N, CA and C atoms as an extended XYZ file, in Angstrom:
591
Properties=species:S:1:pos:R:3:atomname:S:1:resname:S:1:resid:I:1 pbc="F F F"
N       145.096      148.399      128.217 N   MET     1
C       146.074      149.267      128.911 CA  MET     1
C       146.915      148.560      129.892 C   MET     1
N       148.262      148.537      129.742 N   ALA     2
C       149.118      147.722      130.620 CA  ALA     2
C       149.217      148.436      131.943 C   ALA     2
N       149.284      147.642      133.010 N   ARG     3
C       149.210      148.197      134.433 CA  ARG     3
C       150.782      148.116      134.818 C   ARG     3
N       151.352      149.319      134.862 N   THR     4
C       152.713      149.464      134.971 CA  THR     4
C       152.982      150.521      135.963 C   THR     4
N       154.184      150.458      136.685 N   ALA     5
C       154.620      151.553      137.601 CA  ALA     5
C       156.130      151.423      137.713 C   ALA     5
N       156.660      152.663      137.948 N   GLU     6
C       158.115      152.841      138.215 CA  GLU     6
C       158.229      153.548      139.642 C   GLU     6
N       159.178      152.957      140.453 N   ILE     7
C       159.407      153.573      141.815 CA  ILE     7
C       160.917      153.884      141.886 C   ILE     7
N       161.319      154.919      142.453 N   SER     8
C       162.578      155.308      142.888 CA  SER     8
C       162.637      155.579      144.386 C   SER     8
N       163.738      155.116      144.869 N   ARG     9
C       164.032      155.408      146.367 CA  ARG     9
C       165.423      155.709      146.521 C   ARG     9
N       165.662      156.886      147.262 N   ASP    10
C       167.182      157.260      147.358 CA  ASP    10
C       167.330      157.765      148.754 C   ASP    10
N       168.073      156.941      149.612 N   THR    11
C       168.320      157.211      150.958 CA  THR    11
C       169.770      157.235      151.262 C   THR    11
N       170.198      157.538      152.438 N   ALA    12
C       171.583      157.234      152.826 CA  ALA    12
C       171.956      155.837      152.929 C   ALA    12
N       171.030      154.879      152.932 N   GLU    13
C       171.331      153.416      152.884 CA  GLU    13
C       171.127      152.725      151.553 C   GLU    13
N       170.232      153.157      150.823 N   THR    14
C       170.074      152.463      149.502 CA  THR    14
C       169.574      153.372      148.449 C   THR    14
N       169.889      153.066      147.119 N   LYS    15
C       169.449      153.759      145.985 CA  LYS    15
C       168.838      152.779      145.147 C   LYS    15
N       167.597      152.754      144.785 N   ILE    16
C       166.740      151.677      144.092 CA  ILE    16
C       165.943      152.285      143.051 C   ILE    16
N       165.964      151.704      141.855 N   GLN    17
C       165.162      151.950      140.764 CA  GLN    17
C       164.356      150.555      140.403 C   GLN    17
N       162.985      150.725      140.446 N   LEU    18
C       162.250      149.558      140.180 CA  LEU    18
C       161.055      149.711      139.349 C   LEU    18
N       160.793      148.855      138.395 N   SER    19
C       159.586      148.916      137.598 CA  SER    19
C       158.921      147.562      137.517 C   SER    19
N       157.563      147.658      137.223 N   ILE    20
C       156.823      146.453      137.162 CA  ILE    20
C       155.744      146.528      136.129 C   ILE    20
N       155.485      145.490      135.398 N   ASN    21
C       154.327      145.367      134.506 CA  ASN    21
C       153.525      144.153      135.020 C   ASN    21
N       152.412      144.358      135.596 N   LEU    22
C       151.586      143.217      136.056 CA  LEU    22
C       150.998      142.359      134.954 C   LEU    22
N       151.034      142.930      133.771 N   ASP    23
C       150.577      142.053      132.629 CA  ASP    23
C       151.601      141.627      131.757 C   ASP    23
N       152.777      141.327      132.289 N   GLY    24
C       153.873      141.027      131.504 CA  GLY    24
C       153.998      139.507      131.251 C   GLY    24
N       155.188      138.995      131.009 N   THR    25
C       155.424      137.634      130.685 CA  THR    25
C       156.499      137.008      131.500 C   THR    25
N       156.964      137.761      132.399 N   GLY    26
C       158.074      137.206      133.413 CA  GLY    26
C       159.417      137.658      133.060 C   GLY    26
N       159.541      138.704      132.014 N   GLN    27
C       160.864      139.163      131.671 CA  GLN    27
C       161.343      139.896      132.911 C   GLN    27
N       162.628      139.816      133.150 N   ASN    28
C       163.059      140.456      134.421 CA  ASN    28
C       164.645      140.773      134.300 C   ASN    28
N       165.089      141.799      134.920 N   GLU    29
C       166.445      142.216      135.013 CA  GLU    29
C       166.635      142.786      136.408 C   GLU    29
N       167.405      141.823      137.240 N   ILE    30
C       167.517      142.122      138.610 CA  ILE    30
C       169.005      142.211      138.990 C   ILE    30
N       169.293      143.228      139.832 N   ASP    31
C       170.607      143.387      140.271 CA  ASP    31
C       170.617      144.266      141.620 C   ASP    31
N       170.611      143.421      142.616 N   THR    32
C       170.563      144.049      143.988 CA  THR    32
C       171.980      143.991      144.657 C   THR    32
N       172.845      143.190      144.075 N   GLY    33
C       174.217      142.964      144.783 CA  GLY    33
C       174.248      141.781      145.727 C   GLY    33
N       173.031      141.229      145.806 N   ILE    34
C       172.992      139.987      146.704 CA  ILE    34
C       172.405      138.768      145.757 C   ILE    34
N       173.301      137.887      145.611 N   GLY    35
C       173.037      136.864      144.669 CA  GLY    35
C       171.730      135.949      144.931 C   GLY    35
N       171.619      135.538      146.228 N   PHE    36
C       170.538      134.775      146.463 CA  PHE    36
C       169.180      135.553      146.328 C   PHE    36
N       169.203      136.794      146.841 N   PHE    37
C       167.927      137.680      146.614 CA  PHE    37
C       167.602      137.929      145.278 C   PHE    37
N       168.583      138.046      144.319 N   ASP    38
C       168.287      138.219      142.885 CA  ASP    38
C       167.623      137.026      142.353 C   ASP    38
N       168.062      135.743      142.777 N   HIS    39
C       167.476      134.487      142.531 CA  HIS    39
C       166.028      134.483      142.793 C   HIS    39
N       165.684      134.922      144.168 N   MET    40
C       164.332      134.959      144.537 CA  MET    40
C       163.481      135.920      143.821 C   MET    40
N       163.830      137.043      143.448 N   LEU    41
C       163.148      138.070      142.698 CA  LEU    41
C       162.951      137.665      141.334 C   LEU    41
N       163.922      136.861      140.729 N   THR    42
C       163.811      136.287      139.391 CA  THR    42
C       162.640      135.295      139.409 C   THR    42
N       162.618      134.348      140.307 N   LEU    43
C       161.532      133.388      140.463 CA  LEU    43
C       160.137      134.121      140.690 C   LEU    43
N       160.133      135.259      141.513 N   PHE    44
C       158.995      135.993      141.748 CA  PHE    44
C       158.379      136.548      140.403 C   PHE    44
N       159.236      137.125      139.545 N   ALA    45
C       158.872      137.607      138.191 CA  ALA    45
C       158.359      136.499      137.344 C   ALA    45
N       159.255      135.458      137.328 N   ARG    46
C       158.913      134.293      136.392 CA  ARG    46
C       157.451      133.692      136.667 C   ARG    46
N       157.346      133.348      138.002 N   HIS    47
C       156.036      132.614      138.258 CA  HIS    47
C       154.825      133.569      138.411 C   HIS    47
N       154.991      134.863      138.594 N   GLY    48
C       153.835      135.812      138.631 CA  GLY    48
C       153.574      136.227      137.197 C   GLY    48
N       154.402      136.059      136.309 N   LEU    49
C       154.429      136.573      134.898 CA  LEU    49
C       154.333      138.136      135.031 C   LEU    49
N       155.212      138.623      135.864 N   PHE    50
C       155.307      140.097      135.946 CA  PHE    50
C       156.713      140.554      135.357 C   PHE    50
N       156.735      141.431      134.378 N   ASP    51
C       157.896      142.071      133.928 CA  ASP    51
C       158.463      142.944      135.122 C   ASP    51
N       159.780      142.581      135.458 N   LEU    52
C       160.185      143.272      136.572 CA  LEU    52
C       161.680      143.787      136.499 C   LEU    52
N       162.006      144.971      136.790 N   THR    53
C       163.431      145.291      136.723 CA  THR    53
C       163.745      146.015      138.146 C   THR    53
N       164.901      145.675      138.584 N   VAL    54
C       165.263      146.142      139.941 CA  VAL    54
C       166.802      146.344      139.796 C   VAL    54
N       167.196      147.615      140.095 N   LYS    55
C       168.518      147.904      140.246 CA  LYS    55
C       168.731      148.665      141.680 C   LYS    55
N       169.489      147.912      142.538 N   ALA    56
C       169.748      148.447      143.862 CA  ALA    56
C       171.122      148.581      144.130 C   ALA    56
N       171.449      149.632      144.806 N   ASP    57
C       172.774      150.001      145.369 CA  ASP    57
C       172.643      150.251      146.811 C   ASP    57
N       172.963      149.152      147.699 N   GLY    58
C       172.763      149.383      149.194 CA  GLY    58
C       174.095      149.269      149.874 C   GLY    58
N       173.964      149.514      151.301 N   ASP    59
C       175.095      149.501      152.068 CA  ASP    59
C       175.376      148.013      152.560 C   ASP    59
N       175.735      147.334      151.557 N   LEU    60
C       176.099      145.771      151.832 CA  LEU    60
C       177.211      145.595      152.635 C   LEU    60
N       178.086      146.660      152.903 N   HIS    61
C       179.223      146.540      153.710 CA  HIS    61
C       178.759      146.430      155.244 C   HIS    61
N       177.447      146.880      155.524 N   VAL    62
C       176.847      146.760      156.785 CA  VAL    62
C       176.250      145.442      157.010 C   VAL    62
N       175.245      145.108      156.080 N   ASP    63
C       174.683      143.821      155.895 CA  ASP    63
C       173.612      143.898      154.905 C   ASP    63
N       172.809      142.916      154.698 N   HIS    64
C       171.855      142.879      153.587 CA  HIS    64
C       170.438      143.523      154.019 C   HIS    64
N       170.284      143.732      155.200 N   HIS    65
C       168.950      144.177      155.673 CA  HIS    65
C       168.344      145.409      155.008 C   HIS    65
N       169.108      146.438      155.013 N   HIS    66
C       168.452      147.660      154.333 CA  HIS    66
C       168.128      147.469      152.826 C   HIS    66
N       168.869      146.781      152.077 N   THR    67
C       168.727      146.448      150.713 CA  THR    67
C       167.396      145.738      150.496 C   THR    67
N       167.321      144.609      151.290 N   VAL    68
C       166.222      143.720      151.070 CA  VAL    68
C       164.951      144.405      151.445 C   VAL    68
N       164.890      145.041      152.696 N   GLU    69
C       163.770      145.791      153.034 CA  GLU    69
C       163.340      146.864      152.101 C   GLU    69
N       164.230      147.694      151.604 N   ASP    70
C       163.899      148.722      150.785 CA  ASP    70
C       163.408      148.255      149.410 C   ASP    70
N       163.932      147.205      148.898 N   VAL    71
C       163.469      146.603      147.696 CA  VAL    71
C       162.045      146.154      147.915 C   VAL    71
N       161.732      145.657      149.028 N   GLY    72
C       160.330      145.186      149.396 CA  GLY    72
C       159.443      146.410      149.361 C   GLY    72
N       159.836      147.538      149.993 N   ILE    73
C       159.114      148.794      150.106 CA  ILE    73
C       158.799      149.183      148.630 C   ILE    73
N       159.829      149.278      147.857 N   CYS    74
C       159.597      149.684      146.346 CA  CYS    74
C       158.703      148.825      145.600 C   CYS    74
N       158.818      147.510      145.778 N   LEU    75
C       158.072      146.455      144.998 CA  LEU    75
C       156.568      146.640      145.512 C   LEU    75
N       156.264      146.737      146.826 N   GLY    76
C       154.961      146.998      147.383 CA  GLY    76
C       154.284      148.196      146.700 C   GLY    76
N       155.049      149.355      146.651 N   ARG    77
C       154.529      150.614      146.297 CA  ARG    77
C       154.240      150.473      144.675 C   ARG    77
N       155.160      149.812      143.969 N   ALA    78
C       154.952      149.538      142.655 CA  ALA    78
C       153.662      148.789      142.248 C   ALA    78
N       153.483      147.685      142.995 N   ILE    79
C       152.207      146.955      142.805 CA  ILE    79
C       150.994      147.664      143.013 C   ILE    79
N       151.004      148.371      144.136 N   GLY    80
C       149.911      149.270      144.550 CA  GLY    80
C       149.639      150.281      143.380 C   GLY    80
N       150.614      150.971      142.959 N   LYS    81
C       150.424      152.019      141.900 CA  LYS    81
C       149.918      151.434      140.605 C   LYS    81
N       150.486      150.267      140.289 N   ALA    82
C       150.066      149.700      138.963 CA  ALA    82
C       148.577      149.181      139.079 C   ALA    82
N       148.214      148.787      140.203 N   LEU    83
C       146.791      148.395      140.366 CA  LEU    83
C       145.766      149.421      140.155 C   LEU    83
N       146.140      150.681      140.380 N   GLY    84
C       145.197      151.783      140.223 CA  GLY    84
C       143.997      151.625      141.211 C   GLY    84
N       142.770      151.776      140.718 N   ASP    85
C       141.639      151.711      141.631 CA  ASP    85
C       141.174      150.216      141.761 C   ASP    85
N       141.822      149.265      141.104 N   LYS    86
C       141.585      147.751      141.280 CA  LYS    86
C       140.273      147.318      140.680 C   LYS    86
N       139.719      148.104      139.816 N   ALA    87
C       138.452      147.689      139.162 CA  ALA    87
C       138.681      146.561      138.239 C   ALA    87
N       137.803      145.476      138.393 N   GLY    88
C       137.748      144.285      137.571 CA  GLY    88
C       138.835      143.257      137.971 C   GLY    88
N       139.586      143.428      139.179 N   ILE    89
C       140.498      142.360      139.449 CA  ILE    89
C       139.783      141.273      140.199 C   ILE    89
N       140.464      140.260      140.521 N   THR    90
C       139.931      139.036      141.211 CA  THR    90
C       140.018      139.454      142.726 C   THR    90
N       140.993      140.040      143.148 N   ARG    91
C       141.251      140.553      144.453 CA  ARG    91
C       141.918      139.570      145.362 C   ARG    91
N       141.309      138.259      145.506 N   TYR    92
C       141.935      137.239      146.335 CA  TYR    92
C       142.742      136.426      145.618 C   TYR    92
N       143.751      135.891      146.266 N   GLY    93
C       144.746      134.724      145.553 CA  GLY    93
C       145.098      133.922      146.640 C   GLY    93
N       145.308      132.623      146.363 N   SER    94
C       145.784      131.644      147.306 CA  SER    94
C       146.441      130.487      146.674 C   SER    94
N       147.604      129.975      147.032 N   LEU    95
C       148.120      128.849      146.390 CA  LEU    95
C       148.984      128.108      147.436 C   LEU    95
N       148.878      126.880      147.417 N   SER    96
C       149.868      125.961      148.240 CA  SER    96
C       150.747      125.361      147.147 C   SER    96
N       152.093      125.639      147.424 N   LEU    97
C       153.118      125.290      146.421 CA  LEU    97
C       154.117      124.257      147.076 C   LEU    97
N       154.300      123.089      146.408 N   PRO    98
C       155.360      122.089      146.767 CA  PRO    98
C       156.654      122.567      146.287 C   PRO    98
N       157.643      122.367      146.969 N   MET    99
C       159.046      122.615      146.572 CA  MET    99
C       159.899      121.451      147.174 C   MET    99
N       159.871      120.332      146.443 N   GLU   100
C       160.462      119.007      146.997 CA  GLU   100
C       159.828      118.733      148.300 C   GLU   100
N       160.623      118.772      149.333 N   GLU   101
C       160.116      118.246      150.735 CA  GLU   101
C       159.291      119.365      151.346 C   GLU   101
N       159.281      120.497      150.756 N   THR   102
C       158.549      121.699      151.392 CA  THR   102
C       157.237      122.010      150.919 C   THR   102
N       156.378      122.527      151.712 N   LEU   103
C       155.044      122.940      151.263 CA  LEU   103
C       154.778      124.221      151.947 C   LEU   103
N       154.392      125.201      151.081 N   VAL   104
C       154.094      126.553      151.646 CA  VAL   104
C       152.775      126.999      151.076 C   VAL   104
N       151.954      127.646      151.822 N   THR   105
C       150.775      128.226      151.418 CA  THR   105
C       150.927      129.686      151.515 C   THR   105
N       150.542      130.445      150.406 N   SER   106
C       150.462      132.039      150.555 CA  SER   106
C       149.061      132.288      150.097 C   SER   106
N       148.456      133.187      150.943 N   ALA   107
C       147.025      133.554      150.572 CA  ALA   107
C       146.996      135.040      150.907 C   ALA   107
N       146.208      135.761      150.044 N   LEU   108
C       146.357      137.226      150.135 CA  LEU   108
C       145.045      137.865      149.594 C   LEU   108
N       144.854      139.136      150.044 N   ASP   109
C       143.684      139.949      149.728 CA  ASP   109
C       144.198      141.228      149.491 C   ASP   109
N       143.881      141.856      148.294 N   LEU   110
C       144.302      143.144      147.942 CA  LEU   110
C       143.220      144.119      148.336 C   LEU   110
N       143.060      144.172      149.573 N   SER   111
C       141.983      144.802      150.348 CA  SER   111
C       142.057      146.316      150.472 C   SER   111
N       143.338      146.820      150.316 N   GLY   112
C       143.671      148.229      150.723 CA  GLY   112
C       143.842      148.272      152.356 C   GLY   112
N       143.959      147.196      152.963 N   ARG   113
C       144.267      147.275      154.405 CA  ARG   113
C       145.349      146.229      154.662 C   ARG   113
N       146.343      146.588      155.610 N   PHE   114
C       147.459      145.808      155.788 CA  PHE   114
C       147.261      144.839      156.873 C   PHE   114
N       147.717      143.595      156.744 N   ALA   115
C       147.779      142.489      157.718 CA  ALA   115
C       148.926      141.605      157.202 C   ALA   115
N       149.679      141.132      158.141 N   PHE   116
C       150.660      140.108      157.769 CA  PHE   116
C       150.950      139.142      158.768 C   PHE   116
N       150.626      137.774      158.289 N   VAL   117
C       150.636      136.666      159.276 CA  VAL   117
C       151.838      135.791      158.753 C   VAL   117
N       152.799      135.516      159.424 N   TYR   118
C       154.071      134.694      158.986 CA  TYR   118
C       154.163      133.571      159.977 C   TYR   118
N       153.978      132.518      159.459 N   ARG   119
C       154.261      131.178      160.126 CA  ARG   119
C       155.295      130.322      159.393 C   ARG   119
N       156.488      130.828      159.232 N   VAL   120
C       157.482      130.236      158.565 CA  VAL   120
C       158.813      130.110      159.487 C   VAL   120
N       159.258      128.973      159.674 N   GLU   121
C       160.440      128.757      160.430 CA  GLU   121
C       161.440      128.165      159.546 C   GLU   121
N       162.795      128.719      159.648 N   PHE   122
C       163.875      128.129      158.830 CA  PHE   122
C       164.761      127.280      159.735 C   PHE   122
N       165.178      126.190      159.268 N   PRO   123
C       166.087      125.368      160.143 CA  PRO   123
C       167.426      125.848      160.283 C   PRO   123
N       167.945      126.800      159.391 N   THR   124
C       169.201      127.489      159.527 CA  THR   124
C       169.118      129.049      159.548 C   THR   124
N       170.075      129.742      160.054 N   GLU   125
C       170.052      131.077      160.064 CA  GLU   125
C       170.442      131.835      158.846 C   GLU   125
N       171.181      131.043      158.036 N   LYS   126
C       171.610      131.541      156.717 CA  LYS   126
C       171.446      130.639      155.624 C   LYS   126
N       171.314      131.159      154.449 N   ILE   127
C       171.328      130.388      153.124 CA  ILE   127
C       172.590      131.051      152.386 C   ILE   127
N       173.676      130.348      152.515 N   GLY   128
C       174.884      130.923      151.899 CA  GLY   128
C       175.292      132.091      152.896 C   GLY   128
N       175.208      133.240      152.313 N   HIS   129
C       175.631      134.599      152.990 CA  HIS   129
C       174.290      135.320      153.471 C   HIS   129
N       173.171      134.868      153.058 N   PHE   130
C       171.927      135.551      153.203 CA  PHE   130
C       171.186      135.162      154.465 C   PHE   130
N       170.739      136.147      155.322 N   ASP   131
C       170.151      135.827      156.538 CA  ASP   131
C       168.666      135.461      156.278 C   ASP   131
N       168.263      134.202      156.774 N   THR   132
C       166.859      133.751      156.501 CA  THR   132
C       165.837      134.707      157.097 C   THR   132
N       166.111      135.401      158.221 N   GLU   133
C       165.208      136.201      158.754 CA  GLU   133
C       164.734      137.310      157.802 C   GLU   133
N       165.564      137.709      156.738 N   LEU   134
C       165.219      138.637      155.871 CA  LEU   134
C       164.078      138.367      154.903 C   LEU   134
N       163.715      137.067      154.844 N   VAL   135
C       162.612      136.689      154.114 CA  VAL   135
C       161.340      137.340      154.705 C   VAL   135
N       161.173      137.191      156.080 N   GLN   136
C       160.141      137.814      156.756 CA  GLN   136
C       160.130      139.436      156.475 C   GLN   136
N       161.194      139.946      156.663 N   GLU   137
C       161.353      141.394      156.569 CA  GLU   137
C       160.933      141.909      155.149 C   GLU   137
N       161.263      141.128      154.166 N   PHE   138
C       160.915      141.493      152.812 CA  PHE   138
C       159.358      141.420      152.505 C   PHE   138
N       158.803      140.301      152.964 N   TRP   139
C       157.323      140.090      152.672 CA  TRP   139
C       156.538      141.089      153.509 C   TRP   139
N       157.040      141.469      154.757 N   ASN   140
C       156.325      142.440      155.625 CA  ASN   140
C       156.388      143.746      154.839 C   ASN   140
N       157.513      144.120      154.229 N   ALA   141
C       157.668      145.382      153.607 CA  ALA   141
C       156.798      145.448      152.333 C   ALA   141
N       156.682      144.409      151.552 N   VAL   142
C       155.886      144.330      150.507 CA  VAL   142
C       154.455      144.520      150.825 C   VAL   142
N       153.865      143.622      151.699 N   ALA   143
C       152.592      143.623      152.148 CA  ALA   143
C       152.076      145.004      152.595 C   ALA   143
N       152.944      145.630      153.518 N   SER   144
C       152.526      146.902      154.077 CA  SER   144
C       152.536      147.999      153.104 C   SER   144
N       153.293      147.910      152.068 N   ASN   145
C       153.259      148.918      151.023 CA  ASN   145
C       152.251      148.641      149.872 C   ASN   145
N       151.846      147.434      149.649 N   VAL   146
C       150.775      147.312      148.798 CA  VAL   146
C       149.404      147.561      149.436 C   VAL   146
N       149.506      147.506      150.748 N   MET   147
C       148.311      147.586      151.633 CA  MET   147
C       147.464      146.381      151.353 C   MET   147
N       148.060      145.205      151.700 N   MET   148
C       147.173      144.000      151.434 CA  MET   148
C       147.311      143.039      152.685 C   MET   148
N       146.453      142.103      152.721 N   ASN   149
C       146.532      141.081      153.775 CA  ASN   149
C       147.399      139.987      153.060 C   ASN   149
N       148.447      139.534      153.767 N   LEU   150
C       149.338      138.349      153.364 CA  LEU   150
C       149.407      137.440      154.477 C   LEU   150
N       149.268      136.179      154.158 N   HIS   151
C       149.416      135.101      155.084 CA  HIS   151
C       150.386      134.069      154.495 C   HIS   151
N       151.529      133.790      155.061 N   LEU   152
C       152.378      132.859      154.539 CA  LEU   152
C       152.556      131.705      155.657 C   LEU   152
N       152.345      130.492      155.335 N   ILE   153
C       152.326      129.404      156.173 CA  ILE   153
C       153.132      128.368      155.623 C   ILE   153
N       154.193      127.864      156.367 N   LEU   154
C       154.990      126.737      156.143 CA  LEU   154
C       154.417      125.413      156.806 C   LEU   154
N       153.846      124.512      155.894 N   HIS   155
C       153.214      123.288      156.464 CA  HIS   155
C       154.414      122.310      156.835 C   HIS   155
N       155.435      122.185      156.095 N   HIS   156
C       156.551      121.347      156.416 CA  HIS   156
C       157.658      121.604      155.348 C   HIS   156
N       158.891      121.325      155.962 N   GLY   157
C       160.136      121.566      155.077 CA  GLY   157
C       161.395      121.549      155.863 C   GLY   157
N       162.461      121.051      155.274 N   SER   158
C       163.616      120.848      156.070 CA  SER   158
C       164.938      121.524      155.399 C   SER   158
N       164.733      122.132      154.166 N   ASN   159
C       165.782      122.816      153.534 CA  ASN   159
C       165.437      124.269      153.360 C   ASN   159
N       166.429      125.151      153.995 N   SER   160
C       166.105      126.560      154.071 CA  SER   160
C       165.980      127.190      152.663 C   SER   160
N       166.769      126.654      151.701 N   HIS   161
C       166.663      127.290      150.266 CA  HIS   161
C       165.300      126.976      149.738 C   HIS   161
N       164.855      125.771      149.898 N   HIS   162
C       163.513      125.332      149.394 CA  HIS   162
C       162.382      126.122      150.031 C   HIS   162
N       162.567      126.324      151.294 N   ILE   163
C       161.523      126.983      151.992 CA  ILE   163
C       161.316      128.463      151.610 C   ILE   163
N       162.531      129.262      151.369 N   SER   164
C       162.454      130.584      150.853 CA  SER   164
C       161.969      130.580      149.414 C   SER   164
N       162.344      129.627      148.687 N   GLU   165
C       161.935      129.575      147.222 CA  GLU   165
C       160.491      129.353      147.324 C   GLU   165
N       159.918      128.575      148.051 N   ALA   166
C       158.451      128.175      147.997 CA  ALA   166
C       157.725      129.433      148.470 C   ALA   166
N       158.117      130.348      149.328 N   THR   167
C       157.413      131.632      149.733 CA  THR   167
C       157.358      132.537      148.534 C   THR   167
N       158.427      132.669      147.806 N   PHE   168
C       158.547      133.620      146.578 CA  PHE   168
C       157.634      132.986      145.560 C   PHE   168
N       157.701      131.669      145.224 N   LYS   169
C       156.785      131.170      144.097 CA  LYS   169
C       155.443      131.206      144.505 C   LYS   169
N       155.091      130.834      145.749 N   ALA   170
C       153.701      130.671      146.168 CA  ALA   170
C       153.095      132.091      146.036 C   ALA   170
N       153.810      133.201      146.658 N   THR   171
C       153.230      134.433      146.691 CA  THR   171
C       153.174      135.063      145.261 C   THR   171
N       154.023      134.718      144.456 N   ALA   172
C       154.067      135.201      143.019 CA  ALA   172
C       152.799      134.710      142.211 C   ALA   172
N       152.462      133.452      142.526 N   ARG   173
C       151.410      132.845      141.841 CA  ARG   173
C       150.027      133.187      142.463 C   ARG   173
N       149.973      133.389      143.829 N   ALA   174
C       148.743      133.893      144.430 CA  ALA   174
C       148.507      135.273      144.042 C   ALA   174
N       149.558      136.189      143.936 N   LEU   175
C       149.440      137.461      143.501 CA  LEU   175
C       148.894      137.517      141.991 C   LEU   175
N       149.528      136.689      141.142 N   ARG   176
C       149.047      136.514      139.768 CA  ARG   176
C       147.548      136.291      139.646 C   ARG   176
N       147.127      135.472      140.555 N   ILE   177
C       145.593      135.202      140.613 CA  ILE   177
C       144.870      136.435      140.951 C   ILE   177
N       145.253      137.075      142.111 N   ALA   178
C       144.571      138.231      142.627 CA  ALA   178
C       144.551      139.404      141.760 C   ALA   178
N       145.576      139.686      141.028 N   VAL   179
C       145.679      140.834      140.090 CA  VAL   179
C       144.943      140.512      138.810 C   VAL   179
N       144.635      139.371      138.589 N   GLY   180
C       144.035      138.826      137.237 CA  GLY   180
C       142.627      139.506      137.023 C   GLY   180
N       142.255      139.693      135.805 N   HIS   181
C       140.996      140.328      135.420 CA  HIS   181
C       139.898      139.265      135.605 C   HIS   181
N       138.793      139.626      136.295 N   ASP   182
C       137.613      138.787      136.486 CA  ASP   182
C       136.593      139.301      135.435 C   ASP   182
N       136.309      138.638      134.371 N   SER   183
C       135.327      138.999      133.348 CA  SER   183
C       133.960      139.280      133.849 C   SER   183
N       133.551      138.720      134.964 N   ARG   184
C       132.275      138.878      135.457 CA  ARG   184
C       132.253      140.084      136.488 C   ARG   184
N       133.402      140.597      136.868 N   GLN   185
C       133.328      141.551      137.971 CA  GLN   185
C       133.295      142.967      137.258 C   GLN   185
N       132.076      143.615      137.717 N   GLN   186
C       131.903      145.121      137.138 CA  GLN   186
C       132.398      145.821      138.352 C   GLN   186
N       133.395      146.769      137.990 N   GLY   187
C       133.866      147.777      138.969 CA  GLY   187
C       134.868      147.113      140.045 C   GLY   187
N       134.829      147.754      141.257 N   VAL   188
C       135.664      147.261      142.288 CA  VAL   188
C       135.024      146.108      142.984 C   VAL   188
N       135.855      144.979      143.188 N   PRO   189
C       135.168      143.796      143.918 CA  PRO   189
C       135.148      144.058      145.463 C   PRO   189
N       134.235      144.881      145.803 N   SER   190
C       134.119      145.284      147.337 CA  SER   190
C       132.629      145.818      147.477 C   SER   190
N       131.992      145.415      148.569 N   SER   191
C       130.614      145.898      148.881 CA  SER   191
C       130.794      147.440      149.224 C   SER   191
N       131.991      147.832      149.683 N   LYS   192
C       132.146      149.265      150.012 CA  LYS   192
C       132.287      150.196      148.851 C   LYS   192
N       132.559      149.541      147.699 N   GLY   193
C       132.801      150.323      146.456 CA  GLY   193
C       134.156      150.859      146.265 C   GLY   193
N       135.093      150.581      147.225 N   THR   194
C       136.400      151.028      147.172 CA  THR   194
C       137.527      149.980      147.767 C   THR   194
N       138.624      149.897      147.212 N   LEU   195
C       139.696      149.076      147.910 CA  LEU   195
C       140.850      149.896      147.976 C   LEU   195
N       140.771      151.237      148.154 N   THR   196
C       141.904      152.148      148.217 CA  THR   196
C       141.967      152.756      149.654 C   THR   196
N       140.841      152.652      150.484 N   ASP   197
C       140.971      153.130      151.870 CA  ASP   197
C       139.918      152.630      152.699 C   ASP   197
């Protein structure tokens, strides 16, 4: 049974349609109106092997903030919904990913509890027209809506594009591990018997 979910969000600031298949092949159709963000979401889908569709219409005449954050909210909710009761999953995932001169570690726990630790600094305020501070806003929104622990650590790096790309690729691959099926795991991987509250 495929683990899929669809999420819609309609506010005065954004209108978003998002769907995900956690057991996909990396197929994606992304259109947020923000070229660099589309590139990052495409990398996320491809490296996580998640089938992902995102259609977002946001108030880009203001700035990119609302669109990026709200897509993060929708992505987090979709992942959480697709996971269901989390029976049989690996639960934890961690990966250190090199991107040329950059090295980023993403570590996460699909615990049903939110925590976000972000130790990433960008050498520039923008990547093209994209504000680098929005990388943090996006991952905070994702983690808080999945209800997971997410730790993002930049070990070293000097190129802002590479740093952002490494956070998306590393988190995609860590999440791919965490949502994966553990053939030895019977039921929910928790001594409490639940990962939903």
